[in-house]
C-alpha positions as CSV (number, residue, x, y, z in Angstrom):
1,M,0.0,0.1,-0.1
2,A,1.3,3.3,-1.0
3,I,-0.4,5.4,1.7
4,I,1.0,5.0,5.0
5,V,-0.9,5.8,8.3
6,N,1.2,7.3,11.1
7,L,-1.6,7.7,13.5
8,D,0.3,5.7,16.3
9,V,3.3,8.1,15.9
10,M,0.9,11.1,16.5
11,L,-0.7,9.5,19.4
12,A,2.7,8.8,20.9
13,K,3.8,12.4,20.2
14,R,0.6,13.9,21.9
15,K,0.7,11.1,24.8
16,M,-3.0,10.1,23.9
17,S,-4.3,6.6,24.2
18,V,-6.6,5.1,21.4
19,T,-9.4,5.1,23.9
20,E,-9.1,8.9,24.6
21,L,-9.0,9.6,20.9
22,S,-12.0,7.5,20.3
23,E,-13.7,9.4,22.9
24,R,-12.8,12.8,21.5
25,V,-13.6,11.9,17.9
26,G,-16.7,10.0,18.3
27,I,-15.6,6.9,16.5
28,T,-15.4,3.5,17.8
29,M,-12.1,1.9,19.0
30,A,-12.4,-1.0,16.4
31,N,-12.6,1.6,13.5
32,L,-9.5,3.6,14.9
33,S,-7.7,0.4,15.2
34,I,-8.5,-0.5,11.5
35,L,-7.1,2.9,10.6
36,K,-4.1,2.8,12.9
37,N,-3.1,-0.7,11.6
38,G,-3.3,0.4,7.9
39,K,-6.1,-1.9,7.1
40,A,-8.7,0.8,6.2
41,K,-9.5,1.3,2.4
42,A,-10.9,4.7,3.0
43,I,-11.3,7.6,5.4
44,R,-14.0,10.3,5.5
45,L,-12.6,13.9,5.4
46,S,-15.0,14.7,8.3
47,T,-13.1,11.8,10.3
48,L,-9.8,13.2,9.4
49,D,-10.8,16.5,10.4
50,A,-11.9,15.5,13.7
51,I,-8.7,13.3,14.3
52,C,-6.5,16.4,13.3
53,E,-8.4,18.7,15.6
54,A,-8.2,16.0,18.5
55,L,-4.5,15.8,17.9
56,D,-3.8,19.3,17.1
57,C,-2.1,18.2,13.7
58,Q,-2.2,18.4,10.1
59,P,-3.5,15.5,7.6
60,G,0.2,15.3,6.4
61,D,1.2,14.3,10.0
62,I,-1.1,11.2,10.0
63,L,-1.0,10.3,6.2
64,E,2.2,9.8,4.1
65,Y,2.7,8.7,0.6
66,R,5.3,6.1,-0.3
67,R,6.0,5.0,-3.7
68,D,5.2,1.3,-4.1
69,D,8.4,0.2,-6.2
70,A,7.5,-3.6,-5.8
71,G,5.9,-3.8,-9.1
72,E,8.4,-1.9,-11.0
73,A,11.2,-4.2,-12.4
């Protein structure tokens, strides 16, 4: 996957637990876990907005693009 989710990094920087973020954002811990582990296929902009507000960060602090060179040979 070319999009890397750095939610765990931001949580650690803000010294916040997944439980606390879940309560602040209003989404389930299960959905946050799916996002945090890079298993999500999509994220709503409203969810990204709420996460950025709760963590006081920018979307680029959470999402990162890495070129997937595995298929190029």
